C-alpha positions as CSV (number, residue, x, y, z in Angstrom):
1,M,15.2,5.9,24.8
2,R,16.9,8.6,22.7
3,K,20.6,8.4,22.3
4,T,23.2,11.2,22.1
5,I,24.7,11.3,18.6
6,P,28.4,12.0,18.0
7,A,28.9,15.2,16.0
8,L,30.7,13.3,13.3
9,L,27.6,11.2,12.6
10,L,25.3,14.2,12.5
11,S,27.6,15.9,10.0
12,S,27.7,13.0,7.7
13,V,25.7,13.3,4.4
14,A,24.2,11.1,1.8
15,I,26.2,10.9,-1.5
16,F,24.4,11.1,-4.8
17,G,25.8,10.3,-8.2
18,N,24.6,9.7,-11.7
19,A,24.8,6.7,-14.1
20,C,23.2,5.4,-17.2
21,S,21.6,2.0,-17.6
22,N,19.6,0.5,-20.6
23,G,19.3,3.9,-22.1
24,V,17.2,5.2,-19.2
25,S,18.6,7.7,-16.7
26,S,19.8,6.2,-13.5
27,N,20.9,7.8,-10.2
28,K,22.9,6.3,-7.3
29,S,22.3,6.9,-3.7
30,E,24.5,6.0,-0.8
31,G,23.0,5.8,2.7
32,T,24.5,8.0,5.3
33,V,27.3,6.4,7.3
34,S,26.1,6.1,10.8
35,Q,25.3,3.5,13.5
36,S,22.2,1.5,12.5
37,D,20.4,2.6,15.7
38,S,21.3,6.2,15.6
39,I,18.6,8.8,16.1
40,Y,18.2,11.8,13.8
41,P,15.5,14.5,13.7
42,P,12.1,13.5,12.3
43,V,12.0,13.5,8.5
44,E,8.9,15.6,8.4
45,K,9.8,19.3,8.7
46,N,6.5,21.0,7.5
47,K,3.9,22.3,9.9
48,A,1.0,20.0,10.7
49,N,-2.5,20.8,9.6
50,T,-3.8,20.4,13.1
51,D,-2.7,20.8,16.7
52,Y,-4.3,17.5,17.7
53,K,-2.3,15.6,20.3
54,P,-1.2,12.0,19.6
55,A,-2.6,9.2,21.8
56,F,0.9,8.1,22.8
57,E,4.5,9.1,22.3
58,G,5.9,8.1,18.9
59,Q,2.5,7.9,17.2
60,T,3.7,10.6,14.7
61,R,6.9,12.3,13.7
62,I,9.2,9.7,15.1
63,A,12.9,10.1,15.0
64,G,14.6,9.8,11.6
65,I,16.9,7.0,10.6
66,K,19.4,6.6,7.7
67,T,20.4,3.4,5.9
68,T,24.1,2.9,6.3
69,T,24.5,0.2,3.6
70,P,25.5,1.9,0.3
71,Y,22.7,1.4,-2.3
72,E,21.8,2.6,-5.8
73,H,18.7,2.9,-7.8
74,S,17.9,2.8,-11.5
75,V,14.9,3.1,-13.8
76,V,14.2,-0.3,-15.3
77,T,11.6,1.1,-17.7
78,D,9.6,4.3,-18.0
79,K,7.2,2.9,-20.6
80,L,4.4,1.6,-18.3
81,K,1.0,3.3,-18.5
82,S,-0.3,4.4,-15.1
83,P,0.8,1.2,-13.3
84,W,-1.0,0.4,-10.0
85,G,0.0,-3.0,-8.7
86,I,3.0,-5.4,-8.8
87,A,3.1,-9.2,-8.4
88,L,6.4,-11.0,-8.4
89,M,6.5,-14.1,-10.7
90,P,8.4,-17.2,-9.7
91,D,11.1,-16.5,-12.4
92,G,11.7,-13.0,-11.0
93,R,9.8,-11.1,-13.7
94,L,7.1,-8.7,-12.6
95,L,3.4,-8.8,-13.5
96,I,2.1,-5.3,-13.3
97,T,-1.4,-3.9,-13.7
98,E,-2.1,-0.7,-15.7
99,K,-5.0,1.4,-14.6
100,E,-6.8,1.5,-18.0
101,G,-7.4,-2.3,-17.8
102,T,-4.4,-4.2,-19.1
103,M,-1.4,-6.0,-17.5
104,R,2.2,-6.2,-18.5
105,I,5.2,-8.3,-17.7
106,V,8.5,-6.6,-17.1
107,S,11.8,-8.5,-17.1
108,Q,14.8,-7.7,-14.9
109,D,16.5,-6.0,-17.8
110,G,13.5,-3.8,-18.6
111,L,11.9,-5.8,-21.5
112,L,8.2,-4.9,-21.5
113,S,5.6,-7.3,-22.8
114,E,2.7,-6.3,-25.0
115,A,-0.5,-5.5,-23.1
116,I,-2.1,-8.6,-21.6
117,T,-5.8,-8.5,-22.4
118,G,-8.9,-10.5,-21.7
119,L,-9.9,-8.8,-18.4
120,P,-13.4,-7.5,-17.5
121,K,-14.1,-3.9,-18.4
122,V,-13.0,-1.4,-15.8
123,D,-14.2,2.1,-14.9
124,A,-10.9,4.0,-15.2
125,Q,-12.2,7.5,-14.3
126,A,-10.3,9.4,-11.5
127,Q,-9.2,6.8,-8.9
128,G,-10.8,3.8,-10.6
129,G,-9.4,1.2,-13.0
130,L,-7.4,-2.0,-12.8
131,L,-5.9,-1.9,-9.3
132,G,-4.1,-4.4,-7.1
133,I,-2.9,-7.8,-8.1
134,T,-1.6,-11.0,-6.7
135,I,-0.8,-14.5,-8.0
136,A,-1.8,-17.9,-6.6
137,P,0.7,-19.6,-4.3
138,D,0.8,-22.4,-6.8
139,F,1.1,-20.1,-9.8
140,A,4.1,-22.0,-11.2
141,T,1.6,-24.8,-12.1
142,S,-1.9,-23.1,-12.0
143,R,-0.9,-19.8,-13.5
144,M,-3.9,-18.2,-11.7
145,V,-4.0,-14.5,-11.2
146,Y,-6.3,-12.4,-8.9
147,W,-6.9,-8.7,-9.2
148,V,-9.1,-5.8,-7.9
149,F,-10.8,-3.4,-10.2
150,S,-13.6,-0.8,-10.3
151,E,-16.4,-2.5,-12.1
152,P,-18.9,-0.4,-14.1
153,V,-22.5,-1.4,-13.7
154,K,-25.9,0.2,-14.0
155,G,-26.2,2.9,-11.4
156,G,-22.4,3.5,-11.0
157,N,-19.6,1.2,-10.0
158,H,-18.0,-0.7,-7.2
159,T,-14.8,-2.4,-6.1
160,A,-14.7,-6.0,-7.5
161,V,-12.3,-9.0,-7.5
162,G,-11.5,-10.9,-10.6
163,K,-9.5,-14.1,-11.3
164,G,-8.2,-15.9,-14.4
165,R,-5.4,-17.9,-15.9
166,L,-2.4,-16.3,-17.5
167,A,-2.2,-18.0,-20.9
168,D,0.9,-20.0,-21.8
169,D,1.8,-17.4,-24.4
170,E,1.3,-14.6,-21.8
171,K,-0.8,-12.5,-24.1
172,T,-4.2,-12.9,-22.4
173,I,-6.0,-13.8,-19.2
174,E,-8.1,-16.9,-19.9
175,N,-11.5,-17.6,-18.4
176,A,-11.6,-14.3,-16.5
177,S,-14.5,-14.1,-14.0
178,V,-15.7,-11.8,-11.3
179,I,-15.7,-13.6,-7.9
180,Y,-16.6,-10.8,-5.5
181,Q,-18.4,-7.4,-5.6
182,A,-18.1,-4.9,-2.7
183,L,-21.6,-3.6,-2.5
184,P,-23.5,-1.4,-2.5
185,T,-22.9,0.1,-5.9
186,F,-22.3,3.9,-5.9
187,D,-22.1,6.5,-8.7
188,G,-18.7,8.0,-7.8
189,K,-15.1,8.1,-8.9
190,L,-13.1,7.9,-5.6
191,H,-11.9,5.6,-2.9
192,Y,-12.0,2.0,-4.2
193,G,-9.3,0.7,-1.9
194,G,-7.8,-1.9,-4.2
195,R,-5.1,-4.1,-2.6
196,I,-5.3,-7.9,-2.6
197,I,-3.0,-10.4,-0.9
198,F,-3.1,-14.1,0.2
199,D,-3.1,-15.2,3.8
200,K,-1.3,-18.3,5.0
201,E,-4.6,-20.3,4.8
202,G,-4.9,-19.6,1.1
203,N,-7.7,-17.0,1.5
204,L,-7.7,-13.6,-0.1
205,L,-7.7,-10.3,1.8
206,I,-9.0,-7.3,-0.1
207,S,-9.2,-3.6,0.9
208,T,-12.2,-1.4,-0.1
209,G,-12.8,2.3,0.3
210,E,-15.8,4.1,1.6
211,R,-16.2,6.0,-1.7
212,S,-15.2,9.4,-0.2
213,E,-18.5,11.3,-0.3
214,L,-20.3,12.5,2.9
215,E,-23.3,10.3,2.1
216,T,-21.2,7.1,1.9
217,R,-18.7,7.7,4.7
218,P,-21.0,6.2,7.4
219,Q,-21.0,2.9,5.5
220,S,-17.5,2.3,6.8
221,Q,-19.2,1.8,10.2
222,D,-22.1,-0.2,8.7
223,L,-21.5,-4.0,8.9
224,K,-24.2,-4.6,6.3
225,S,-22.0,-2.6,3.8
226,A,-18.7,-3.8,2.2
227,L,-17.5,-0.2,1.9
228,G,-14.6,1.0,4.0
229,K,-13.6,-2.6,5.0
230,I,-11.0,-5.2,4.8
231,I,-12.6,-8.3,3.3
232,R,-11.5,-11.9,3.6
233,I,-12.8,-14.4,1.0
234,T,-11.9,-17.7,-0.6
235,T,-10.6,-17.9,-4.1
236,D,-14.1,-18.6,-5.2
237,G,-15.3,-15.4,-3.6
238,K,-17.1,-16.9,-0.6
239,P,-16.7,-15.7,3.0
240,A,-13.6,-17.3,4.5
241,A,-14.0,-19.7,7.4
242,G,-13.3,-18.1,10.8
243,N,-14.3,-14.6,9.8
244,P,-15.3,-12.5,12.9
245,F,-18.8,-11.8,11.8
246,A,-19.7,-15.1,10.3
247,Q,-22.4,-15.8,12.9
248,D,-23.8,-12.2,13.0
249,A,-27.1,-12.0,11.0
250,N,-26.7,-8.2,10.9
251,A,-23.3,-8.2,9.3
252,R,-21.7,-9.3,6.0
253,P,-19.8,-12.6,6.7
254,E,-16.9,-11.6,4.5
255,I,-15.9,-8.6,6.6
256,F,-12.6,-8.9,8.5
257,S,-12.3,-5.4,9.9
258,Y,-14.1,-2.1,9.5
259,G,-14.0,1.7,10.1
260,H,-11.5,2.3,7.3
261,R,-11.4,5.2,4.9
262,N,-9.4,4.1,1.8
263,V,-6.9,1.3,2.3
264,Q,-4.3,1.0,-0.5
265,G,-1.7,-1.1,1.4
266,L,-1.8,-4.6,2.9
267,A,1.0,-6.7,4.1
268,F,1.8,-9.5,6.6
269,H,4.7,-9.1,9.1
270,P,7.2,-11.8,8.1
271,E,7.9,-12.9,11.8
272,T,4.7,-12.2,13.7
273,G,2.2,-12.9,10.9
274,D,0.2,-9.8,11.9
275,L,-1.7,-8.0,9.1
276,W,-0.7,-4.3,8.6
277,E,-2.4,-1.7,6.4
278,T,-2.0,1.8,5.3
279,E,-4.9,4.1,4.5
280,F,-5.5,7.6,3.4
281,G,-6.7,10.2,5.8
282,P,-8.3,13.4,4.6
283,R,-6.2,16.6,5.0
284,G,-3.7,15.0,7.4
285,G,-4.2,11.8,9.4
286,D,-2.9,9.2,7.0
287,E,-2.7,6.0,9.0
288,L,-0.6,2.8,9.6
289,N,-2.7,0.2,11.4
290,R,-2.0,-3.3,12.8
291,V,-5.2,-5.1,11.9
292,E,-7.0,-7.5,14.1
293,A,-10.1,-9.5,13.2
294,G,-13.4,-7.8,14.0
295,K,-11.9,-4.5,15.2
296,N,-13.2,-1.0,14.3
297,Y,-10.6,1.4,13.1
298,G,-12.7,4.5,13.7
299,W,-13.4,6.4,10.4
300,P,-15.2,8.7,10.3
301,I,-15.9,9.0,14.0
302,I,-12.2,9.6,14.9
303,T,-9.5,11.1,12.8
304,Y,-6.3,13.1,13.1
305,G,-7.1,15.0,9.9
306,L,-9.4,17.7,8.5
307,E,-11.7,18.1,5.6
308,Y,-9.8,19.2,2.5
309,S,-11.5,22.6,3.0
310,G,-9.8,22.9,6.3
311,K,-13.1,22.3,8.2
312,E,-13.0,20.0,11.3
313,I,-14.5,16.6,11.0
314,G,-17.1,15.9,13.7
315,T,-18.8,18.3,16.1
316,P,-16.7,18.4,18.2
317,P,-13.8,16.7,16.4
318,I,-12.4,13.7,18.3
319,Q,-9.3,11.7,17.8
320,Q,-9.8,9.0,20.5
321,K,-12.8,7.0,21.6
322,E,-13.2,3.8,23.6
323,G,-13.8,0.8,21.4
324,L,-12.1,2.4,18.4
325,E,-8.6,1.4,17.4
326,Q,-5.8,4.0,17.4
327,P,-3.4,4.0,14.4
328,V,0.1,2.6,15.3
329,Y,1.4,5.7,13.4
330,Y,-0.1,8.7,11.5
331,W,1.2,11.4,9.2
332,D,0.3,15.1,9.2
333,P,1.0,16.5,6.5
334,V,0.0,13.4,4.6
335,L,2.2,10.7,3.1
336,S,-0.6,9.6,0.8
337,P,0.4,5.9,1.4
338,S,-0.3,3.4,-1.3
339,G,1.3,0.0,-1.6
340,L,3.4,-1.5,1.2
341,M,5.7,-4.4,1.9
342,F,7.9,-5.8,4.6
343,Y,11.5,-6.5,3.5
344,T,12.6,-10.1,4.1
345,G,15.7,-10.2,1.9
346,D,19.4,-10.5,2.9
347,A,20.9,-8.1,0.4
348,I,20.6,-5.2,2.8
349,P,20.5,-6.7,6.3
350,E,19.6,-3.5,8.1
351,W,16.4,-3.4,6.1
352,K,15.2,-6.8,7.5
353,N,11.6,-6.5,8.6
354,S,11.5,-2.8,7.7
355,L,8.2,-1.7,6.3
356,F,8.3,0.1,2.9
357,I,5.4,2.3,1.8
358,G,4.9,4.0,-1.6
359,G,4.1,7.7,-1.0
360,L,2.0,9.5,-3.7
361,S,1.7,13.2,-3.0
362,S,4.7,13.0,-0.7
363,T,6.8,11.7,-3.6
364,H,9.0,9.3,-1.8
365,I,9.2,5.8,-0.4
366,A,8.9,5.7,3.3
367,R,10.9,3.1,5.3
368,L,9.7,2.4,8.8
369,V,11.4,0.4,11.5
370,I,8.9,-1.4,13.8
371,K,9.7,-2.8,17.2
372,D,7.1,-4.3,19.6
373,N,4.3,-3.0,17.2
374,K,5.5,0.6,17.4
375,V,7.3,2.7,14.8
376,V,10.8,3.6,16.1
377,G,12.3,5.2,13.1
378,E,11.4,6.7,9.7
379,E,13.5,7.3,6.5
380,R,12.7,8.7,3.1
381,L,14.1,7.0,-0.1
382,L,14.2,8.4,-3.6
383,E,12.6,11.7,-2.5
384,K,14.7,13.6,-5.1
385,E,13.0,11.7,-7.9
386,G,9.8,13.7,-7.6
387,Q,7.6,10.7,-8.4
388,R,4.3,9.5,-7.1
389,F,5.1,6.0,-5.8
390,R,2.1,3.7,-6.2
391,D,3.4,0.3,-5.2
392,V,6.5,-1.4,-3.8
393,A,7.7,-5.1,-4.0
394,Q,10.7,-7.2,-3.2
395,G,12.4,-9.0,-6.0
396,K,13.7,-12.5,-6.1
397,N,17.3,-11.5,-5.1
398,G,16.4,-9.0,-2.3
399,E,16.1,-5.9,-4.6
400,L,13.4,-3.4,-4.0
401,F,11.0,-2.5,-6.9
402,A,8.7,0.5,-7.1
403,I,6.3,1.7,-9.7
404,T,5.1,5.3,-10.2
405,D,2.0,6.9,-11.6
406,A,4.2,8.4,-14.4
407,G,5.0,4.9,-15.6
408,R,8.4,4.3,-14.2
409,L,9.6,1.0,-12.6
410,Y,12.5,1.6,-10.2
411,K,15.0,-0.9,-8.8
412,I,17.0,-0.3,-5.7
413,V,19.9,-2.6,-5.0
414,K,23.0,-2.8,-2.8
415,K,25.8,-0.9,-4.3
């Protein structure tokens, strides 16, 4: 139900200031003073690419919200080289992948390690390279690291998963090996997916893309292909027990869900335990989905977007079909959603369970409030920075970290 907003609240504005920290420029932002459940106009003001009708109220352009707790942001470092994924280490430092094939460790005060080497060769052309990263639940003793990368092979490349041990001197990854390859191989440069997270059973969930091209798109619907899927495997690269297609002779047993375009965000809801993902649509139609085992998420049969040329997808184009899952939320124009996370900290209580998404072409961090599996509010953070936000992560003390394609690591904290 929409609420009537007092004129005083509607006239309140965000306050921006400037500061300097560690020799790198720093800006401060204070959330608008308002009731935490107040309703504002949708944050998206631009015209949509299509006139497609959403499947239900609130599926797109939901009411805006504004953080009331004063917060500030700073640039911890701007010396990263095309960072892609973040993993929080037990001591609060960040282990970050760089697209060209190395990792780095960044301390809270911005100290940047030398490049960590020893990983398999990556194909770093276009959207490829060293991508998502996670560490083992027992990292404090095992020092095991898991990552996704585009693996160059004869005939092209594919999304692959590697693992290895971070050496005690933190200069190399020891005994690196490839534990999974998302086949078939394709000679292309786009849509690798690339996120990787652990589930509560200790298995790995990995996202793959359908490689973008018209000839590969149908493979997102093909259960014999690993393209356009969310994959669930053990830490040895084997299909995880309980996967939905384990007993289907006509399907890959590692598949968890299918019908995806290019998933670059994976996260578990901290209270419900549900898996959520974000994926790129084409021109419009970026999606947020709540993922259930064995379900079909529709690409390329249904979509709320167009070809980049402006041509419709499908003849005729359809956005809804029985048996195909609807996105919980979609964006048109696009957010270009990459990494995402649910906030579980206490530093900013009103952010509890909010979903944060790094926006690339939209150049902001999106904050979504979700209730009963529906989006009820949307906010934009750091949009004045003009950065392509590739991944977001929560720090040890409830701070919010974000990396950008330009090499920056941001930190957002309560003021």
